[in-house]
Residue, then its C-alpha position, 0 to 999 in steps of 0.5 A: m649485767a643490766k640492772a633490769t630486764l623488761g619486755l617491750i610491746v610496741g602497740n600499733r594500729d595499721f591506719f596510722p602512719s607507720r613512722f610512729v611505730t619506728e619512732g616509738r621503738n627507736d626512742l624506747l630502745q635508746l632510753f633503755k640503753e641510757m638507763d641500762i635496761e635490757a630489752i626483750v622485744i621482737d625484731e622489726k622485721e618479724t612483724n609490721l615494723g616491730g609492732v604488735e597488732t594482730r593475733s599472729e604478731a601477738k603470738i610472735c611477741g608472746e613466744l619471745f617473751k615466754k622463752n625469756i620468762d625467767k628473765i623479764e621482770g616487767v613489761l612496758v606497753i608503749l602506744p606511739n598511736f591508738g594501738n590494738e588492745l587485743g594484741i597487747a592482752e593476747t601477748l601477755r596471755i600467750s607469754g604466760l607472764n605474771v609480772p608488772v606492766l606499765v602502760q605509756a601513751y604518746p602525746d599528740d601535737v596540737q600543731k600536727m592534728s592532721l590525718e598524717g600527724r595525729r596519733d590518738s594514744f590518749c584514747g587508745k590508752f583507755s581501750a588498752c587498760n580496759v582490756l587488760r583489766q578484763y583479762g585480769y592483768a594488773y598494770s601501772l600508769t605513767a604520772n601523765h596520762t600521755v608523756h613522751p619517752k624523751s621527757e624527764s617525767f617519763r624517765k622518772d616513771l620508768e625508774k619507779f617502775v623498774a623499782v616496782c618490778k624489783v620489789v614484786k619479783g623479790l617478795k614473790k620468791a622471798r626466803l626469810g630466816a627465823i633464828g630462834a624463837r621470839p622473846d616470850a614477852f614479844k607477842t607483838v611480833r606474831f604473824s602468819e606464815k600461811l598468809f606469807e606463803r600465799s604471796g610466795i614468801s617462805v619462812t625457814t627456821v632454826d633453833l638458836s641452840e643450833i647456831i650457838g652450838n656450831a659456833s662454840r665448836l669452831k676453833d679460834t685459828d679456823s681460817q674462815v673465823v680469822s677472815k670474819l674477825d678481820e671483817i668485823k674489825s674493818y667494819v667500824p671502830t671496835q677498840k672498846v670491844p674486848a678481843a674475846s667478844l670480837l672472836k665470839m662475834a666472828k664465830l657467830g657471824l660465820v655460822i649464821e652466814n653459812w646457814m643463810n647460804d645453805n638455805e638461800i635466805d634473803a633476810t633474817a629475824i633473830q632472837c637477839w636477847e636474852s638467850i644469846q647473852k646468857n648462853y654465849g655472851v655477846n650481842v648480835c646487833g653488830l653482825m645484823s648491822m653488817m648483813g644489812e649493809k650487804l643488802l641482807p636485812s636482819a630484824c630484831e626479836v624475831d620479827v619476821a613481818g618486820v624484816l619483810g618490810m625491811y627487805a621490801l624497802t631495800l628492794a625499792s631503794g637499792k640501799p640498806s634498811a633498818l628496824v627501829d622502835w617508834n620510841n619517844n616524842y620529841g619535846d612538844d613538836p607534834n610532827k617529830c619523834v625519836l627512833f631508837h634501837c640497841g645498835n643494829f643499824p647498817k653503818s651507812f645509816y650513822d654519821d662518821k662517829v659510829e663505833m661498836y661498843l655495848a647494848d647499854v639497856l640490855g647491859t643493866t640486867l644481863g651484865n655489860e660483859n655479855v652485851y658487847g657487839a652493838l653499834a652506837g651512833r646518830i642518824p644524820s639528816g636526810p630523806l626517810t621512808y618508813a614501812r611496816v608489813s603486818t598480817d591480819d590473821v583474823n581476817g586473813k589478809i596482809r596489812t601495810y603502811f608506809g610514808e615519807g619524811r625526813f631525818t633532822d639534826d635536832e639535838l638528841p643527848t641519848f645513847g644507842g642507835r638513834g635518830v630524830i625524824e619529822i613527818p607531816n601530820m604525824q599525829t594522825l599517823l600515830q593515831n591510825l597505827c594505834k587504832g589499827g593495832f600495828e607493831h611498835h617496830v618499823g622499817i626505815s630507809r634513807s630514801h624516798v620510795a613510798g610510791v614504789l611500795e604503794e604500787a607493789f603492795g596494793t596493785y601487784l601483791g594485793w595487800e591492804v595499804y595505808y600510805h600516809k601523805g601527811 
């Protein structure tokens, strides 16, 4: 299956040489093939060379898009010549699509500026964007105003655009699961379900007692329990965890998994303490890690807004994401800090010394015997994108921040899931987060995708964005 499906509009204006349209269409179809992108595009015999200029051509292309409305994740508009802005906008209107749009324009060759060789796409891009804006369509641009599809620059533009499409599509129909009530002390993770619903994001809830009750009723010999137990044991080393605790985890994990499948849940936020330790006797961190590794993010302390940021990072990168605390300074370095959580990071975040053990901090008050199931390990050096989604209930809007940095290998003699990060001009970032009243939780990804989030959150979802660029 193709990694993405895009509608392709080849703009045209008939007094330019026809070879430009044929060349543009062929260039893009070849690139789509190389990048494993499925093209929804009109046949070159259905319109003049497969381009879109007139109302009748726009109708043909728009109807094709309408037939594939459930498949198309975004639309690429290419301008091999000046193009006809009305044909482009009318195609989108007829199609009924509400997806990201990328506008590309071919460069002219200064040595070929005769009547037979000039494209004027540089100018046509202004007209296309002007009318798209008039029609109410949001759109994305290439890094350079004109760019050839065969260039490395455009390949990067298209890769970013596909990621933007994945984030927008995923968030507009996201189904988040809230398992249990938030810990009473954590008023920081309160949020507005109604504001999320306006963006197409639904939250499904379940009482933690239902999950614990269903897990407690499962038999040790149940084949699905045995299978889940084997999965846990093969995930990371578990030799330090008592067999009884692993069995409890298997039952709990199975119940959560079945509930998610029954309700088509994309990501979860779980009441990870204190009830589950007091009433069931294990930590849920390891299970959350396993879900995250399967690209089903899971957040601590019923931080539903936090897991939405994690889900966006996963959609943008195609990789697991995690939730951490902005936790400690790192010595006197103003651009470094320590990230920490009890042990719920997906295993691909850790170095090769990761293991399952217990949640040290919770064990001090809840008893070590009740907190087995957390992962312990260090995040090694590599790329970092951090992101947070938050609801501003007073002003009725969704706010976000994000940026990039790196994980470092600086010495860190401590416990739990941890890592050291470096972010340019971090003190300005921290000042802005505190003044803005943002939460102490933040989502992280071992990738660089902040530009994708900026476009998805700001251009297409209409959320308030703060992109910290250092």
